[in-house]
N, CA, C, O and the ligand as a Tripos MOL2 file, in Angstrom:
@<TRIPOS>MOLECULE
protein
  309   307    78     0     0
PROTEIN
NO_CHARGES

@<TRIPOS>ATOM
      1 N         -11.9230  -15.5260   24.3350 N.3       1 MET1
      2 CA        -12.9870  -14.8830   23.6440 C.3       1 MET1
      3 C         -14.1060  -16.1400   23.3190 C.2       1 MET1
      4 O         -13.8490  -17.3360   23.1800 O.2       1 MET1
      5 N         -15.2150  -15.5700   23.2570 N.am      2 ASP2
      6 CA        -16.2660  -16.6390   22.9560 C.3       2 ASP2
      7 C         -16.3800  -16.8210   21.4810 C.2       2 ASP2
      8 O         -16.6820  -15.8530   20.7820 O.2       2 ASP2
      9 N         -16.1120  -18.2380   20.8510 N.am      3 ASP3
     10 CA        -16.2560  -18.3170   19.3960 C.3       3 ASP3
     11 C         -17.6470  -17.9770   18.8480 C.2       3 ASP3
     12 O         -17.8240  -17.7510   17.6510 O.2       3 ASP3
     13 N         -18.5300  -17.9510   19.6700 N.am      4 ALA4
     14 CA        -19.8090  -17.5390   19.2190 C.3       4 ALA4
     15 C         -19.8940  -16.2090   18.4130 C.2       4 ALA4
     16 O         -20.8460  -15.9260   17.6870 O.2       4 ALA4
     17 N         -18.7900  -15.4140   18.6160 N.am      5 PHE5
     18 CA        -18.8580  -14.0590   18.2330 C.3       5 PHE5
     19 C         -18.1180  -14.0990   16.7440 C.2       5 PHE5
     20 O         -18.2330  -13.1010   16.0330 O.2       5 PHE5
     21 N         -17.4240  -15.1450   16.3080 N.am      6 LEU6
     22 CA        -16.7050  -15.3920   15.1670 C.3       6 LEU6
     23 C         -17.4800  -15.0860   13.8690 C.2       6 LEU6
     24 O         -17.0210  -14.2590   13.0820 O.2       6 LEU6
     25 N         -18.5000  -15.6480   13.6510 N.am      7 PRO7
     26 CA        -19.2860  -15.4620   12.6130 C.3       7 PRO7
     27 C         -19.7120  -13.9750   12.2610 C.2       7 PRO7
     28 O         -20.1160  -13.6320   11.1500 O.2       7 PRO7
     29 N         -19.5610  -13.1120   13.3960 N.am      8 SER8
     30 CA        -20.1000  -11.6870   13.1140 C.3       8 SER8
     31 C         -18.8950  -10.7370   12.8570 C.2       8 SER8
     32 O         -19.0030   -9.5830   12.4440 O.2       8 SER8
     33 N         -17.6260  -11.4320   13.1830 N.am      9 LEU9
     34 CA        -16.4830  -10.4680   12.9340 C.3       9 LEU9
     35 C         -16.0010  -10.4680   11.5960 C.2       9 LEU9
     36 O         -16.0980  -11.4880   10.9150 O.2       9 LEU9
     37 N         -15.4610   -9.3640   11.1280 N.am     10 ARG10
     38 CA        -14.9760   -9.2920    9.7720 C.3      10 ARG10
     39 C         -13.6230   -8.5240    9.8510 C.2      10 ARG10
     40 O         -13.3090   -7.7700   10.7710 O.2      10 ARG10
     41 N         -12.8120   -8.8400    8.6850 N.am     11 CYS11
     42 CA        -11.4590   -8.3640    8.5580 C.3      11 CYS11
     43 C         -11.4100   -6.8980    8.3830 C.2      11 CYS11
     44 O         -12.0350   -6.4010    7.4460 O.2      11 CYS11
     45 N         -10.6790   -6.1050    9.2520 N.am     12 PRO12
     46 CA        -10.3950   -4.7460    9.0120 C.3      12 PRO12
     47 C          -9.8830   -4.3030    7.8600 C.2      12 PRO12
     48 O         -10.2390   -3.2170    7.4000 O.2      12 PRO12
     49 N          -8.9570   -5.1100    7.2320 N.am     13 LEU13
     50 CA         -8.5200   -4.8420    5.9440 C.3      13 LEU13
     51 C          -9.3320   -4.8060    4.6310 C.2      13 LEU13
     52 O          -9.0440   -4.1300    3.6440 O.2      13 LEU13
     53 N         -10.4150   -5.6540    4.7710 N.am     14 ASP14
     54 CA        -11.2960   -5.8000    3.6330 C.3      14 ASP14
     55 C         -12.1500   -4.5920    3.7230 C.2      14 ASP14
     56 O         -12.8930   -4.4110    4.6880 O.2      14 ASP14
     57 N         -12.0520   -3.7250    2.6870 N.am     15 PRO15
     58 CA        -13.0540   -2.3690    2.5100 C.3      15 PRO15
     59 C         -14.3560   -2.6950    2.3240 C.2      15 PRO15
     60 O         -15.1930   -1.8180    2.5400 O.2      15 PRO15
     61 N         -14.7900   -4.0330    1.8820 N.am     16 THR16
     62 CA        -16.0670   -4.3970    1.9020 C.3      16 THR16
     63 C         -16.7020   -5.1530    2.8230 C.2      16 THR16
     64 O         -17.8780   -5.5070    2.7390 O.2      16 THR16
     65 N         -15.8260   -5.4520    3.8510 N.am     17 ARG17
     66 CA        -16.2440   -6.0090    5.0850 C.3      17 ARG17
     67 C         -16.9870   -7.2840    5.0070 C.2      17 ARG17
     68 O         -17.9350   -7.5570    5.7440 O.2      17 ARG17
     69 N         -16.4490   -8.1610    3.9520 N.am     18 GLN18
     70 CA        -16.9940   -9.3760    3.6950 C.3      18 GLN18
     71 C         -16.1970  -10.5080    4.1770 C.2      18 GLN18
     72 O         -16.7560  -11.5370    4.5570 O.2      18 GLN18
     73 N         -15.0450  -10.3890    4.1820 N.am     19 ALA19
     74 CA        -13.9060  -11.3390    4.5350 C.3      19 ALA19
     75 C         -14.3560  -11.7810    5.9940 C.2      19 ALA19
     76 O         -14.6430  -10.9080    6.8130 O.2      19 ALA19
     77 N         -14.4220  -13.1530    6.3340 N.am     20 THR20
     78 CA        -14.8360  -13.6530    7.7200 C.3      20 THR20
     79 C         -13.3910  -14.0260    8.3370 C.2      20 THR20
     80 O         -12.3920  -13.9300    7.6240 O.2      20 THR20
     81 N         -13.3090  -14.4250    9.5910 N.am     21 LEU21
     82 CA        -12.1840  -14.7250   10.1790 C.3      21 LEU21
     83 C         -12.3450  -16.0350   11.0210 C.2      21 LEU21
     84 O         -13.3660  -16.2300   11.6800 O.2      21 LEU21
     85 N         -11.4460  -16.8090   10.9850 N.am     22 SER22
     86 CA        -11.3780  -18.1730   11.5520 C.3      22 SER22
     87 C         -10.2230  -18.0630   12.5530 C.2      22 SER22
     88 O          -9.2780  -17.2770   12.4840 O.2      22 SER22
     89 N         -10.4840  -19.0750   13.5910 N.am     23 ARG23
     90 CA         -9.7440  -19.0530   14.8040 C.3      23 ARG23
     91 C          -8.4340  -19.9850   14.7900 C.2      23 ARG23
     92 O          -8.5820  -21.1400   14.3910 O.2      23 ARG23
     93 N          -7.3380  -19.6150   15.1450 N.am     24 ASP24
     94 CA         -6.3700  -20.5070   15.3870 C.3      24 ASP24
     95 C          -5.4900  -20.3220   16.8030 C.2      24 ASP24
     96 O          -4.4000  -19.7520   16.8320 O.2      24 ASP24
     97 N          -6.0820  -20.8380   17.8410 N.am     25 GLN25
     98 CA         -5.5290  -20.6840   19.1210 C.3      25 GLN25
     99 C          -5.6440  -18.9800   19.4370 C.2      25 GLN25
    100 O          -6.6690  -18.3080   19.5540 O.2      25 GLN25
    101 N          -4.4620  -18.6250   19.5120 N.am     26 GLN26
    102 CA         -4.6460  -16.9370   20.0620 C.3      26 GLN26
    103 C          -4.5680  -16.0090   18.8870 C.2      26 GLN26
    104 O          -4.0840  -14.8790   18.9380 O.2      26 GLN26
    105 N          -5.0710  -16.5650   17.8480 N.am     27 THR27
    106 CA         -4.9160  -15.6970   16.4210 C.3      27 THR27
    107 C          -6.2120  -15.8450   15.7350 C.2      27 THR27
    108 O          -6.9160  -16.8540   15.7700 O.2      27 THR27
    109 N          -6.4910  -14.6360   15.0440 N.am     28 LEU28
    110 CA         -7.6140  -14.9350   14.1250 C.3      28 LEU28
    111 C          -7.0900  -14.6970   12.6260 C.2      28 LEU28
    112 O          -6.3020  -13.7670   12.4550 O.2      28 LEU28
    113 N          -7.4380  -15.4000   11.6440 N.am     29 ILE29
    114 CA         -7.0090  -15.4040   10.3270 C.3      29 ILE29
    115 C          -8.0980  -15.0290    9.3330 C.2      29 ILE29
    116 O          -9.1650  -15.6420    9.3650 O.2      29 ILE29
    117 N          -7.8970  -14.1050    8.4980 N.am     30 CYS30
    118 CA         -8.6340  -13.6040    7.5620 C.3      30 CYS30
    119 C          -8.8260  -14.7560    6.6430 C.2      30 CYS30
    120 O          -7.8640  -15.4660    6.3500 O.2      30 CYS30
    121 N         -10.1880  -15.0130    6.1060 N.am     31 SER31
    122 CA        -10.2060  -15.9710    5.1350 C.3      31 SER31
    123 C         -10.1000  -15.3420    3.7820 C.2      31 SER31
    124 O          -9.8320  -16.0790    2.8340 O.2      31 SER31
    125 N         -10.2770  -14.0900    3.5900 N.am     32 GLY32
    126 CA        -10.0320  -13.4870    2.5070 C.3      32 GLY32
    127 C          -8.2840  -13.2170    2.0700 C.2      32 GLY32
    128 O          -7.7820  -13.5540    0.9980 O.2      32 GLY32
    129 N          -7.6490  -12.6040    3.0840 N.am     33 CYS33
    130 CA         -6.3740  -11.9700    2.7790 C.3      33 CYS33
    131 C          -5.3260  -12.8140    3.5110 C.2      33 CYS33
    132 O          -4.1320  -12.6400    3.2710 O.2      33 CYS33
    133 N          -5.7520  -13.7390    4.4140 N.am     34 GLN34
    134 CA         -4.6860  -14.4840    5.2790 C.3      34 GLN34
    135 C          -3.9980  -13.6830    6.2750 C.2      34 GLN34
    136 O          -3.0640  -14.1000    6.9590 O.2      34 GLN34
    137 N          -4.5210  -12.4560    6.3340 N.am     35 ALA35
    138 CA         -3.7450  -11.6850    7.6140 C.3      35 ALA35
    139 C          -4.1170  -12.2250    8.7420 C.2      35 ALA35
    140 O          -5.1750  -12.8550    8.7460 O.2      35 ALA35
    141 N          -3.3290  -12.1040    9.9760 N.am     36 LYS36
    142 CA         -3.4230  -12.6910   11.2330 C.3      36 LYS36
    143 C          -3.7360  -11.5790   12.2240 C.2      36 LYS36
    144 O          -3.0270  -10.5720   12.2290 O.2      36 LYS36
    145 N          -4.7420  -11.7030   13.0480 N.am     37 PHE37
    146 CA         -4.8030  -10.7210   14.1610 C.3      37 PHE37
    147 C          -4.6490  -11.3190   15.5810 C.2      37 PHE37
    148 O          -5.1640  -12.4230   15.7580 O.2      37 PHE37
    149 N          -4.1140  -10.8270   16.4400 N.am     38 PRO38
    150 CA         -3.7210  -11.1900   17.7780 C.3      38 PRO38
    151 C          -5.1370  -11.2700   18.5660 C.2      38 PRO38
    152 O          -6.0430  -10.5270   18.1870 O.2      38 PRO38
    153 N          -5.3280  -12.0690   19.5480 N.am     39 ILE39
    154 CA         -6.3210  -12.0700   20.5720 C.3      39 ILE39
    155 C          -5.6100  -11.8910   21.8530 C.2      39 ILE39
    156 O          -4.7730  -12.7020   22.2490 O.2      39 ILE39
    157 N          -5.9340  -10.8560   22.4800 N.am     40 LYS40
    158 CA         -5.3170  -10.3210   23.6430 C.3      40 LYS40
    159 C          -6.1850  -10.2780   24.8830 C.2      40 LYS40
    160 O          -7.3090   -9.7800   24.8260 O.2      40 LYS40
    161 N          -5.6970  -10.7840   25.9980 N.am     41 ASN41
    162 CA         -6.7230  -10.8550   27.2140 C.3      41 ASN41
    163 C          -8.1600  -11.2790   26.8010 C.2      41 ASN41
    164 O          -9.1360  -10.7790   27.3610 O.2      41 ASN41
    165 N          -8.2950  -12.3090   25.7070 N.am     42 GLY42
    166 CA         -9.5280  -12.6270   25.4130 C.3      42 GLY42
    167 C         -10.0890  -11.9070   24.2640 C.2      42 GLY42
    168 O         -10.9680  -12.4100   23.5640 O.2      42 GLY42
    169 N          -9.5640  -10.6560   24.0400 N.am     43 LEU43
    170 CA        -10.1900   -9.8650   23.0260 C.3      43 LEU43
    171 C          -9.5060   -9.6960   21.6540 C.2      43 LEU43
    172 O          -8.3360   -9.3250   21.5580 O.2      43 LEU43
    173 N         -10.2610   -9.9740   20.6380 N.am     44 PRO44
    174 CA         -9.3760   -9.9160   19.2980 C.3      44 PRO44
    175 C          -9.1960   -8.3940   19.0360 C.2      44 PRO44
    176 O         -10.0730   -7.5380   19.1490 O.2      44 PRO44
    177 N          -8.0270   -8.2300   18.7030 N.am     45 ILE45
    178 CA         -7.6110   -6.9940   18.1250 C.3      45 ILE45
    179 C          -7.6390   -6.6790   16.6850 C.2      45 ILE45
    180 O          -6.6690   -6.9130   15.9640 O.2      45 ILE45
    181 N          -8.7530   -6.1410   16.2450 N.am     46 LEU46
    182 CA         -8.9970   -6.2050   14.8750 C.3      46 LEU46
    183 C          -8.7300   -4.7110   14.2400 C.2      46 LEU46
    184 O          -9.6430   -3.9620   13.8920 O.2      46 LEU46
    185 N          -7.4620   -4.4300   14.1560 N.am     47 THR47
    186 CA         -7.0810   -3.1220   13.6710 C.3      47 THR47
    187 C          -5.9570   -3.3190   12.7440 C.2      47 THR47
    188 O          -5.0430   -4.1210   12.9360 O.2      47 THR47
    189 N          -6.0750   -2.5530   11.7450 N.am     48 PRO48
    190 CA         -4.8560   -2.7270   10.6300 C.3      48 PRO48
    191 C          -3.4130   -2.6650   11.2090 C.2      48 PRO48
    192 O          -2.5620   -3.3790   10.6790 O.2      48 PRO48
    193 N          -3.1130   -1.9570   12.1360 N.am     49 SER49
    194 CA         -1.9580   -1.8590   12.5940 C.3      49 SER49
    195 C          -1.4250   -3.0200   13.4400 C.2      49 SER49
    196 O          -0.2170   -3.0540   13.6710 O.2      49 SER49
    197 N          -2.2550   -4.0010   13.9340 N.am     50 GLU50
    198 CA         -1.9720   -5.2080   14.4850 C.3      50 GLU50
    199 C          -1.7800   -6.2120   13.6600 C.2      50 GLU50
    200 O          -1.1510   -7.2160   13.9940 O.2      50 GLU50
    201 N          -2.4090   -6.0060   12.2630 N.am     51 ALA51
    202 CA         -2.2070   -7.0510   11.4300 C.3      51 ALA51
    203 C          -0.8760   -7.7200   11.0860 C.2      51 ALA51
    204 O           0.1480   -7.1100   10.7800 O.2      51 ALA51
    205 N          -1.0100   -9.0210   11.1710 N.am     52 GLU52
    206 CA          0.2640   -9.5880   10.6720 C.3      52 GLU52
    207 C           0.0220  -10.1890    9.3600 C.2      52 GLU52
    208 O          -0.7340  -11.1550    9.2510 O.2      52 GLU52
    209 N           0.7480   -9.5630    8.1520 N.am     53 LEU53
    210 CA          0.5080   -9.7420    6.8040 C.3      53 LEU53
    211 C           1.1050  -11.1040    6.5440 C.2      53 LEU53
    212 O           2.0510  -11.4970    7.2260 O.2      53 LEU53
    213 N           0.5760  -11.8450    5.5670 N.am     54 PRO54
    214 CA          1.1570  -12.9530    4.9510 C.3      54 PRO54
    215 C           2.6420  -12.5490    4.4650 C.2      54 PRO54
    216 O           2.9050  -11.4090    4.0840 O.2      54 PRO54
    217 N           3.5690  -13.5750    4.5150 N.am     55 PRO55
    218 CA          4.8850  -13.1960    3.9790 C.3      55 PRO55
    219 C           5.1660  -12.6710    2.7230 C.2      55 PRO55
    220 O           6.0460  -11.8290    2.5450 O.2      55 PRO55
    221 N           4.3760  -13.1810    1.7350 N.am     56 GLU56
    222 CA          4.5360  -12.5820    0.3390 C.3      56 GLU56
    223 C           3.9130  -11.3350    0.1930 C.2      56 GLU56
    224 O           3.9210  -10.7670   -0.8980 O.2      56 GLU56
    225 N           3.3410  -10.8210    1.2440 N.am     57 VAL57
    226 CA          2.3250   -9.4100    1.0210 C.3      57 VAL57
    227 C           3.3080   -8.4440    1.7120 C.2      57 VAL57
    228 O           3.7040   -8.6350    2.8620 O.2      57 VAL57
    229 N           3.7290   -7.2630    0.8510 N.am     58 ALA58
    230 CA          4.7380   -6.2630    1.5100 C.3      58 ALA58
    231 C           3.9330   -5.2970    2.1680 C.2      58 ALA58
    232 O           4.4540   -4.7280    3.1270 O.2      58 ALA58
    233 N           2.7600   -4.9890    1.8520 N.am     59 SER59
    234 CA          2.0780   -4.0330    2.7130 C.3      59 SER59
    235 C           0.5790   -4.0640    2.5230 C.2      59 SER59
    236 O           0.1530   -4.4330    1.4290 O.2      59 SER59
    237 N          -0.1860   -3.7460    3.3900 N.am     60 ALA60
    238 CA         -1.5470   -3.8770    3.4270 C.3      60 ALA60
    239 C          -2.3080   -3.4860    1.9850 C.2      60 ALA60
    240 O          -3.2220   -4.1760    1.5330 O.2      60 ALA60
    241 N          -1.9040   -2.5290    1.4640 N.am     61 ASP61
    242 CA         -2.5190   -2.1900    0.2860 C.3      61 ASP61
    243 C          -2.3530   -3.2210   -0.9840 C.2      61 ASP61
    244 O          -3.0120   -3.1900   -2.0230 O.2      61 ASP61
    245 N          -1.4230   -4.0420   -0.6760 N.am     62 ARG62
    246 CA         -1.1640   -5.2950   -1.7610 C.3      62 ARG62
    247 C          -1.9680   -6.5660   -1.5580 C.2      62 ARG62
    248 O          -1.8250   -7.5840   -2.2350 O.2      62 ARG62
    249 N          -2.8440   -6.4070   -0.5390 N.am     63 LEU63
    250 CA         -3.5730   -7.5080   -0.0140 C.3      63 LEU63
    251 C          -4.7450   -7.8190   -1.2630 C.2      63 LEU63
    252 O          -5.3130   -6.9270   -1.8930 O.2      63 LEU63
    253 N          -4.9250   -9.0540   -1.4270 N.am     64 PRO64
    254 CA         -6.0190   -9.2490   -2.3690 C.3      64 PRO64
    255 C          -7.3610   -8.7560   -2.2350 C.2      64 PRO64
    256 O          -8.0180   -8.3930   -3.2100 O.2      64 PRO64
    257 N          -7.7930   -8.7330   -1.0340 N.am     65 CYS65
    258 CA         -9.2150   -8.0280   -0.7200 C.3      65 CYS65
    259 C          -9.1370   -6.5840   -0.9480 C.2      65 CYS65
    260 O         -10.1140   -6.0090   -1.4290 O.2      65 CYS65
    261 N          -8.1290   -5.9780   -0.6670 N.am     66 VAL66
    262 CA         -8.0180   -4.4910   -0.8590 C.3      66 VAL66
    263 C          -7.8640   -4.2160   -2.3030 C.2      66 VAL66
    264 O          -8.4600   -3.2700   -2.8180 O.2      66 VAL66
    265 N          -7.0660   -5.0250   -3.0000 N.am     67 ARG67
    266 CA         -6.8330   -4.7150   -4.4830 C.3      67 ARG67
    267 C          -8.2960   -4.8350   -5.2220 C.2      67 ARG67
    268 O          -8.7180   -4.0450   -6.0670 O.2      67 ARG67
    269 N          -8.9080   -5.8760   -4.7710 N.am     68 ALA68
    270 CA        -10.0480   -6.1860   -5.3910 C.3      68 ALA68
    271 C         -11.0640   -5.1610   -5.1330 C.2      68 ALA68
    272 O         -11.8500   -4.9660   -6.0590 O.2      68 ALA68
    273 N         -11.2090   -4.4710   -4.0710 N.am     69 ALA69
    274 CA        -12.0350   -3.4130   -3.6590 C.3      69 ALA69
    275 C         -11.7380   -2.1770   -4.4180 C.2      69 ALA69
    276 O         -12.5850   -1.3320   -4.7050 O.2      69 ALA69
    277 N         -10.3980   -2.1210   -4.7440 N.am     70 ASN70
    278 CA         -9.7920   -0.8450   -5.5180 C.3      70 ASN70
    279 C         -10.3120   -1.0590   -6.9930 C.2      70 ASN70
    280 O         -10.6140   -0.0800   -7.6740 O.2      70 ASN70
    281 N         -10.4090   -2.2880   -7.4610 N.am     71 ARG71
    282 CA        -10.8180   -2.2840   -8.8210 C.3      71 ARG71
    283 C         -12.2130   -2.1350   -8.9650 C.2      71 ARG71
    284 O         -12.6360   -1.7440  -10.0530 O.2      71 ARG71
    285 N         -13.1140   -2.4180   -7.9110 N.am     72 VAL72
    286 CA        -14.4330   -2.2950   -7.8730 C.3      72 VAL72
    287 C         -14.8820   -0.7330   -7.8090 C.2      72 VAL72
    288 O         -15.8930   -0.2510   -8.3190 O.2      72 VAL72
    289 N         -13.9530   -0.1130   -7.1110 N.am     73 ARG73
    290 CA        -14.4280    1.5250   -6.8760 C.3      73 ARG73
    291 C         -12.8310    2.3070   -7.0960 C.2      73 ARG73
    292 O         -12.1730    2.6620   -6.1190 O.2      73 ARG73
    293 N         -12.4070    2.4780   -8.3540 N.am     74 PRO74
    294 CA        -11.0890    3.1180   -8.5730 C.3      74 PRO74
    295 C         -10.9540    4.5830   -7.9120 C.2      74 PRO74
    296 O         -11.8510    5.4200   -8.0220 O.2      74 PRO74
    297 N         -10.0660    4.7550   -7.3990 N.am     75 ARG75
    298 CA         -9.8960    6.2510   -6.8960 C.3      75 ARG75
    299 C          -9.5650    7.0360   -8.0510 C.2      75 ARG75
    300 O          -8.8980    6.6230   -9.0000 O.2      75 ARG75
    301 N         -10.1660    8.4420   -7.9090 N.am     76 ARG76
    302 CA        -10.0650    9.1960   -8.9840 C.3      76 ARG76
    303 C          -9.3860   10.5010   -8.2470 C.2      76 ARG76
    304 O          -9.9880   11.3680   -7.6130 O.2      76 ARG76
    305 N          -8.0260   10.4150   -8.4890 N.am     77 ASP77
    306 CA         -7.2400   11.5620   -7.9910 C.3      77 ASP77
    307 C          -5.8870   11.7040   -8.9370 C.2      77 ASP77
    308 O          -5.0690   12.5970   -8.7140 O.2      77 ASP77
    309 ZN         -8.6650   -9.5080    5.2800 Zn       78 ZN78
@<TRIPOS>BOND
     1     1     2 1
     2     2     3 1
     3     3     4 2
     4     3     5 am
     5     5     6 1
     6     6     7 1
     7     7     8 2
     8     7     9 am
     9     9    10 1
    10    10    11 1
    11    11    12 2
    12    11    13 am
    13    13    14 1
    14    14    15 1
    15    15    16 2
    16    15    17 am
    17    17    18 1
    18    18    19 1
    19    19    20 2
    20    19    21 am
    21    21    22 1
    22    22    23 1
    23    23    24 2
    24    23    25 am
    25    25    26 1
    26    26    27 1
    27    27    28 2
    28    27    29 am
    29    29    30 1
    30    30    31 1
    31    31    32 2
    32    31    33 am
    33    33    34 1
    34    34    35 1
    35    35    36 2
    36    35    37 am
    37    37    38 1
    38    38    39 1
    39    39    40 2
    40    39    41 am
    41    41    42 1
    42    42    43 1
    43    43    44 2
    44    43    45 am
    45    45    46 1
    46    46    47 1
    47    47    48 2
    48    47    49 am
    49    49    50 1
    50    50    51 1
    51    51    52 2
    52    51    53 am
    53    53    54 1
    54    54    55 1
    55    55    56 2
    56    55    57 am
    57    57    58 1
    58    58    59 1
    59    59    60 2
    60    59    61 am
    61    61    62 1
    62    62    63 1
    63    63    64 2
    64    63    65 am
    65    65    66 1
    66    66    67 1
    67    67    68 2
    68    67    69 am
    69    69    70 1
    70    70    71 1
    71    71    72 2
    72    71    73 am
    73    73    74 1
    74    74    75 1
    75    75    76 2
    76    75    77 am
    77    77    78 1
    78    78    79 1
    79    79    80 2
    80    79    81 am
    81    81    82 1
    82    82    83 1
    83    83    84 2
    84    83    85 am
    85    85    86 1
    86    86    87 1
    87    87    88 2
    88    87    89 am
    89    89    90 1
    90    90    91 1
    91    91    92 2
    92    91    93 am
    93    93    94 1
    94    94    95 1
    95    95    96 2
    96    95    97 am
    97    97    98 1
    98    98    99 1
    99    99   100 2
   100    99   101 am
   101   101   102 1
   102   102   103 1
   103   103   104 2
   104   103   105 am
   105   105   106 1
   106   106   107 1
   107   107   108 2
   108   107   109 am
   109   109   110 1
   110   110   111 1
   111   111   112 2
   112   111   113 am
   113   113   114 1
   114   114   115 1
   115   115   116 2
   116   115   117 am
   117   117   118 1
   118   118   119 1
   119   119   120 2
   120   119   121 am
   121   121   122 1
   122   122   123 1
   123   123   124 2
   124   123   125 am
   125   125   126 1
   126   126   127 1
   127   127   128 2
   128   127   129 am
   129   129   130 1
   130   130   131 1
   131   131   132 2
   132   131   133 am
   133   133   134 1
   134   134   135 1
   135   135   136 2
   136   135   137 am
   137   137   138 1
   138   138   139 1
   139   139   140 2
   140   139   141 am
   141   141   142 1
   142   142   143 1
   143   143   144 2
   144   143   145 am
   145   145   146 1
   146   146   147 1
   147   147   148 2
   148   147   149 am
   149   149   150 1
   150   150   151 1
   151   151   152 2
   152   151   153 am
   153   153   154 1
   154   154   155 1
   155   155   156 2
   156   155   157 am
   157   157   158 1
   158   158   159 1
   159   159   160 2
   160   159   161 am
   161   161   162 1
   162   162   163 1
   163   163   164 2
   164   163   165 am
   165   165   166 1
   166   166   167 1
   167   167   168 2
   168   167   169 am
   169   169   170 1
   170   170   171 1
   171   171   172 2
   172   171   173 am
   173   173   174 1
   174   174   175 1
   175   175   176 2
   176   175   177 am
   177   177   178 1
   178   178   179 1
   179   179   180 2
   180   179   181 am
   181   181   182 1
   182   182   183 1
   183   183   184 2
   184   183   185 am
   185   185   186 1
   186   186   187 1
   187   187   188 2
   188   187   189 am
   189   189   190 1
   190   190   191 1
   191   191   192 2
   192   191   193 am
   193   193   194 1
   194   194   195 1
   195   195   196 2
   196   195   197 am
   197   197   198 1
   198   198   199 1
   199   199   200 2
   200   199   201 am
   201   201   202 1
   202   202   203 1
   203   203   204 2
   204   203   205 am
   205   205   206 1
   206   206   207 1
   207   207   208 2
   208   207   209 am
   209   209   210 1
   210   210   211 1
   211   211   212 2
   212   211   213 am
   213   213   214 1
   214   214   215 1
   215   215   216 2
   216   215   217 am
   217   217   218 1
   218   218   219 1
   219   219   220 2
   220   219   221 am
   221   221   222 1
   222   222   223 1
   223   223   224 2
   224   223   225 am
   225   225   226 1
   226   226   227 1
   227   227   228 2
   228   227   229 am
   229   229   230 1
   230   230   231 1
   231   231   232 2
   232   231   233 am
   233   233   234 1
   234   234   235 1
   235   235   236 2
   236   235   237 am
   237   237   238 1
   238   238   239 1
   239   239   240 2
   240   239   241 am
   241   241   242 1
   242   242   243 1
   243   243   244 2
   244   243   245 am
   245   245   246 1
   246   246   247 1
   247   247   248 2
   248   247   249 am
   249   249   250 1
   250   250   251 1
   251   251   252 2
   252   251   253 am
   253   253   254 1
   254   254   255 1
   255   255   256 2
   256   255   257 am
   257   257   258 1
   258   258   259 1
   259   259   260 2
   260   259   261 am
   261   261   262 1
   262   262   263 1
   263   263   264 2
   264   263   265 am
   265   265   266 1
   266   266   267 1
   267   267   268 2
   268   267   269 am
   269   269   270 1
   270   270   271 1
   271   271   272 2
   272   271   273 am
   273   273   274 1
   274   274   275 1
   275   275   276 2
   276   275   277 am
   277   277   278 1
   278   278   279 1
   279   279   280 2
   280   279   281 am
   281   281   282 1
   282   282   283 1
   283   283   284 2
   284   283   285 am
   285   285   286 1
   286   286   287 1
   287   287   288 2
   288   287   289 am
   289   289   290 1
   290   290   291 1
   291   291   292 2
   292   291   293 am
   293   293   294 1
   294   294   295 1
   295   295   296 2
   296   295   297 am
   297   297   298 1
   298   298   299 1
   299   299   300 2
   300   299   301 am
   301   301   302 1
   302   302   303 1
   303   303   304 2
   304   303   305 am
   305   305   306 1
   306   306   307 1
   307   307   308 2
@<TRIPOS>SUBSTRUCTURE
     1 MET1         2 RESIDUE 1 A MET
     2 ASP2         6 RESIDUE 1 A ASP
     3 ASP3        10 RESIDUE 1 A ASP
     4 ALA4        14 RESIDUE 1 A ALA
     5 PHE5        18 RESIDUE 1 A PHE
     6 LEU6        22 RESIDUE 1 A LEU
     7 PRO7        26 RESIDUE 1 A PRO
     8 SER8        30 RESIDUE 1 A SER
     9 LEU9        34 RESIDUE 1 A LEU
    10 ARG10       38 RESIDUE 1 A ARG
    11 CYS11       42 RESIDUE 1 A CYS
    12 PRO12       46 RESIDUE 1 A PRO
    13 LEU13       50 RESIDUE 1 A LEU
    14 ASP14       54 RESIDUE 1 A ASP
    15 PRO15       58 RESIDUE 1 A PRO
    16 THR16       62 RESIDUE 1 A THR
    17 ARG17       66 RESIDUE 1 A ARG
    18 GLN18       70 RESIDUE 1 A GLN
    19 ALA19       74 RESIDUE 1 A ALA
    20 THR20       78 RESIDUE 1 A THR
    21 LEU21       82 RESIDUE 1 A LEU
    22 SER22       86 RESIDUE 1 A SER
    23 ARG23       90 RESIDUE 1 A ARG
    24 ASP24       94 RESIDUE 1 A ASP
    25 GLN25       98 RESIDUE 1 A GLN
    26 GLN26      102 RESIDUE 1 A GLN
    27 THR27      106 RESIDUE 1 A THR
    28 LEU28      110 RESIDUE 1 A LEU
    29 ILE29      114 RESIDUE 1 A ILE
    30 CYS30      118 RESIDUE 1 A CYS
    31 SER31      122 RESIDUE 1 A SER
    32 GLY32      126 RESIDUE 1 A GLY
    33 CYS33      130 RESIDUE 1 A CYS
    34 GLN34      134 RESIDUE 1 A GLN
    35 ALA35      138 RESIDUE 1 A ALA
    36 LYS36      142 RESIDUE 1 A LYS
    37 PHE37      146 RESIDUE 1 A PHE
    38 PRO38      150 RESIDUE 1 A PRO
    39 ILE39      154 RESIDUE 1 A ILE
    40 LYS40      158 RESIDUE 1 A LYS
    41 ASN41      162 RESIDUE 1 A ASN
    42 GLY42      166 RESIDUE 1 A GLY
    43 LEU43      170 RESIDUE 1 A LEU
    44 PRO44      174 RESIDUE 1 A PRO
    45 ILE45      178 RESIDUE 1 A ILE
    46 LEU46      182 RESIDUE 1 A LEU
    47 THR47      186 RESIDUE 1 A THR
    48 PRO48      190 RESIDUE 1 A PRO
    49 SER49      194 RESIDUE 1 A SER
    50 GLU50      198 RESIDUE 1 A GLU
    51 ALA51      202 RESIDUE 1 A ALA
    52 GLU52      206 RESIDUE 1 A GLU
    53 LEU53      210 RESIDUE 1 A LEU
    54 PRO54      214 RESIDUE 1 A PRO
    55 PRO55      218 RESIDUE 1 A PRO
    56 GLU56      222 RESIDUE 1 A GLU
    57 VAL57      226 RESIDUE 1 A VAL
    58 ALA58      230 RESIDUE 1 A ALA
    59 SER59      234 RESIDUE 1 A SER
    60 ALA60      238 RESIDUE 1 A ALA
    61 ASP61      242 RESIDUE 1 A ASP
    62 ARG62      246 RESIDUE 1 A ARG
    63 LEU63      250 RESIDUE 1 A LEU
    64 PRO64      254 RESIDUE 1 A PRO
    65 CYS65      258 RESIDUE 1 A CYS
    66 VAL66      262 RESIDUE 1 A VAL
    67 ARG67      266 RESIDUE 1 A ARG
    68 ALA68      270 RESIDUE 1 A ALA
    69 ALA69      274 RESIDUE 1 A ALA
    70 ASN70      278 RESIDUE 1 A ASN
    71 ARG71      282 RESIDUE 1 A ARG
    72 VAL72      286 RESIDUE 1 A VAL
    73 ARG73      290 RESIDUE 1 A ARG
    74 PRO74      294 RESIDUE 1 A PRO
    75 ARG75      298 RESIDUE 1 A ARG
    76 ARG76      302 RESIDUE 1 A ARG
    77 ASP77      306 RESIDUE 1 A ASP
    78 ZN78       309 GROUP 0 **** ****
């Protein structure tokens, strides 16, 4: 993939779409939640189901960026 696209990519796990991604070989790493996304055949796979979460995070809704967004807009149900 072309690194020129990097600044415009956002973490799919960040509800506010503000977390940017940095490249490490064939992986993109979120600056906000540290989740890793694979690059396959030159294309970044930015879907929550492909995310490799940091070891200390049990599930995607425990990620800092997701929790921060939930604080801003609490669910009412
Ligand atoms: Zn993220």
